[in-house]
N, C-alpha and C positions, 0 to 999 in steps of 0.2 A: 504494499500500500504505500502511495506517495505521501511524503511528510506533511504536506499542506492539507491532505485528507485526514491525516492521523490527528493533527492538531484541531481541527474542526470537530472531529468526534470526541476528542477529550474535552474540548470547550463545551460541548453540548451536553455531555454526561455531568461535568462539574456544575454547569448551569442548573440542569433538571434537579440535582441533588439538593442544591442550595435553595432553590424555589420550593421543593417539598419540604425541606427542613423549616423554611420560613413559615409555610402555612401550618405545620404541626406545632410550631413553637408560638405562633400568634395566640393572643388571649381570645377565648371564646366569649364574645359579648353579643348583646342583642341591642346595638347601637341605634338601629333604624326603628325600634319600637316607638310609637308615638309620633312619628314624622308624618306630615302631610304629603311627602313624595311616596310613602309607603302604601302599596295597594293591599297587603296582605291583612289578615283578620285583625292584627295588633297595630295597624297603622291608622292614620287620620286622613287619608286620602278622601274618603267619602264624605266626612264632616266639612273639609275644606270645599268641596264641590257643593255641598249642601248651603254653605254660608254665601258663596257666590251666587247661587240660585236665588236666595233670599234677597240680594242685592247689597249684602253687607261686605264691605272691604276688609280683607285680611292680608297684611303684608308679611311675607315670609323674611324674617330677619336671620342673616348668615354672617353675622359679626359678633364680636363678644359684646356683653351687656355694657361694659364700660364705654363702648362706642355709641351706644344707644342713648346714654345718659346726656349727651350733648343735644338731644331732641328737645326743641323749644316748646313744642305742642304737648298738652297733656295727653297720655296714652296708656293703654292696657297691654301688658306683656303675658302671654299665655306660655306656659313651659310645660310640656307632657315629658316626663322622664321615662327612661328605658329601664330605670331600676327603682326601688324605693329609697328615697334620700330622707335625711332626719328633718323635722319640722323647723329647725332653727334656720334663719335667715342668714345669707352670706353678705359680705361687706358691699359687693356691687349691688346686691338687691336691696339692702338698707338705703344705700345712696340713691337707688331708683325711686323708692317709696318716698324718700324725704323731699323729692321734688314735685310731690302731688300727684304722683302716677299710681296706677293700680298694677297688682301682680296677682296671677291666677297659676297656682302650682298643682299639677295632677301627679299623684304617686308619691305619698308622703308615709313613711314607715311608722306605724303605730301597733299597738298591742293587738293581739288576735283575741276576739271575744268569744262568747257562747252563742253569738248570732249565727243563724243558717248563712251558708254560703251564698245561695241564690235568694235574693230578696227583691221585692217591689217596693220602692219608696215613693211615697205621695209628694207631689209638687204642684206648682201652679200651672204647669204646662202638661200635667199628666203623670202616669206612673212611670218612674225611672228604674231601670233594670240595674241592679248591683250584684256583682259577683266577687265578694270578699267578705271574710269575717273580720276584717280589720276595722276598729273603731277608735275614736279620739275623745277623751273625757277631761283633758287639763287645759281646755283653752282658756286664755287669759280673759277673754271676753267672750262669755258663752253665748254667742250668737250662732246657733246651728241652724244651717240652711237646708241640710238633708241628713236624716238621721233616724234613730229608733231608740228604744228604751236601753239599748246596750251602748250608745253613745252616738257621737256624730261620724257621718261619712264625708259631708262637706260642711265647712264652717268657715267664718269670716273673723279677721282681726283688724283692728285699726292701728296703723303704724303713722304716727305723726300726721302728715299731710295726706296720705294716700292709705289704702287698705290692701290687704293680702287675703286671698281666698284659698283654701287648701282642700285637697280631696285625698282620701286614703287609697283610691284606686287609679292608676294611670289609664285604665280603659273606660272611662265614663262615657266617652264618644266614639269609641274605636269603630273601625270598619265591621266588626262583628255584630254590632248592634243597629245595622241598617234596617232591619225588620222591626226595630223598636224606635220609631221617629222621636219619641219623647226624650230619649237620650241626647239626641242632636239638638232638639230644641232647648233642653235644659242648660246644656254647656253654652249654647248661643246667648241664653239670658245672663249667664254668669259674666260673659266677657263683653257683652253689648252695654257699654256704659255711655251715657249721653256726652256728647261733646269731647270724645276721647277716641283716638285712632287706634286700631288694634294691630298688634304685632304677634306673631307666633315664632318662637325661638327654634330655628332650625340648625343654629349653630352647635347646640348640644348633641345634635344627632350626626354631626361630622360634616354637615354642609357649609361650606365657606366660600365667600366671594373671592374673585381673582385677586384682588388687592391684598386680602387677608392672607391668602396662600403664599403670595409672594413676599409678604412681610414676615411670614413664619418660616420661610425658606423651604417649604413643601416642593418635592419634586427634585430637590438637590441631593445627589448621590452622598456627598459628604454630610448632609443634615440627616439623612436617613441613617448612616452608621453612627452619627453622634446620638441618635435617639434609641438605636437598637441596644438591648441589653447586652452586657459584654460577654455573658455566657454564651448567647446565641451566635455572636460573632466568632468566638473562639471555636466552638463546635463547627461552624460553617468552614472555618479557616482548616480545621483538622480534617474535616471530610474531603476538602479539595486537596489537601497534602496527601493524603492516602490515595486518591484517585491519581495524582500524578506519580507517586512511587510505584503504584501497581502498573501504570502505563510504561514505566522504564523497564520492567521485568516481562511484559507481555508484548505480544506483536499481533495487531489485527491483520487479518487476512482471511482467504478463503479457507473454509474448513476441508481438512484432508480426510478422504473417505477411506475407511478401513478395509483392508484386502480381504476378501471371502477365502478362508482356507478350502483347499482341494480336498474333496472327500472321496476316499477309497471305497467304491461301492462293494466290492469283494470282501474287503476287510469289515466294512460295516455289517455285512450280512453274516459273516461268520460270527461276529462279536453278538449280533442280535439272537442268532440261532443257539449259541453257547448260553447265552442268558436265559432263553426259554428252556433248553434242556437241564440247566441247573436247577431251576425252580421246579421242573417236573420230576427231577431226581432220576433222569433217564441214563443212568451210567451204563447199563447194559447196551442201549443203543450205540452209546458213543464207543464203547469197546469194540463192538461188532464193525461199525464203519471204520475207525481209526485203526483197528487191528488188521482188517483186510489191506488197508492202504500201506500200512507198515510192511506187510508181508509182501506185497507187489514190488515195494522200493527195494526190499532185501534181495528179492529174486532177480530184479534187474541188475543189481550189483554183482550178483552171482552168474549172470549171463544166462538166466533161465526163462526168460520171455515174460508175457504179461498175464499167462494163464496160471491161476492158482493151483499149486501143487499139494498133493496129500502131505500132512504134516510129517510122516515118517520119512518120505522121499526127501522133503526139504531138510530134514535133521542130517541125513546121510551126506547129502551134498555139501551141507554146511561144514560137516566135520573134515570132509575131503578137501574143500576149498580153503579152509582157515586153519586147519590143523588144531582146532581147540575143540574141547568137548561140547556137546549140545546140551547141556544141562539147563543153561540159562534160557536158550531159544526154546527148549521143550516147555519151560514153565510159562513163558509168556503165551505160547500156543495154546497150552491146555487151560490157562485162565480165560483166554479168549473163547474157547468152545464150551466152557460152562454156563454160559449165558445167565449169569446172575448180577445182581446189583452190587456194584462195589462201593465202599465207603470213599470218601474224599481222598483218604490217605492212601487206601489201596490203589486207587486209580492214578494218583501221582506217582506212586512206587512203580507201577506198571508201565507208565509212559517213560520214566526214567530208564528202565531196563531197555527198552526198545531203543532209546538214544544210545545207550551203552553199545548195543549190538552193532549199530550203524558206523560206531567209530572203529570197529575191528577191521584190520587190514586183511585184504583177500589176496591170495596168491595168484 
């Protein structure tokens, strides 16, 4: 393989490993829950469309709240959180309220009460469907806007020149409640304040204007690494290093096919037949077939042709041609004539005697 192609393959593998590791190490968040850009069940896209249809202007705010504090007109800010936040106000929120603005916060962490999870709460616009057991009882100004005997689901507190409205559920008017229009109408009544423009915070869901992204340095590789946890960076570097080390000891190329061994059909047949005879314990058949073949080979060596001779005739010629007694040859011939099954030891001994006879020199 050419070096350029090899480098491209290595780069692709390393990039794939880093991307996979980044996804695995990334925090598992539900950042888009409560966003008006979200069309899923936990989004607020349907409520945003409902407000536009009703002729109510809702501006999506995609900058930090500190930038909105410079707004001269009185306004209401709606914040729908993707997690349950504490009911305490933050510094930028306090500053927002001090200017005479209003704040609506959906998704406040409170205690879990003994109330049913699914309840229908009465309101001026109809029954509002609430799916939470969380209730609030420690409001500084006990102005409950929606609740029951277990506590408040929605309540209001006065803060200097402005006021803040809390809700224990972040799903007050989520897309999942499109069939219960009272939920949409109820949230509209909370945020629709006379003489105040309405903003909905999309910055907390990760949506940012271009100038904000530029000022925060997003999209810059150096900024990415500066914000990435050191452990993740080290692991990515380690994986890349292992890939490079492995590449120096391996060569990419076409796979080499293994050669197929040549099979000796005769040998395979003999081995298969031997296996069958062994399992069937047919040693008598082996003695008969092998004994006749051994006798023919011996007769050829003695110059006696290919017709099997009588044992006594063969014994006489053997003594004459070799000058040796025919005792051993007589033993193997008699054992062959008995037609009985031999044990494995007897069969091996019989074959060894035939091998010994073949090694005798003939005059």
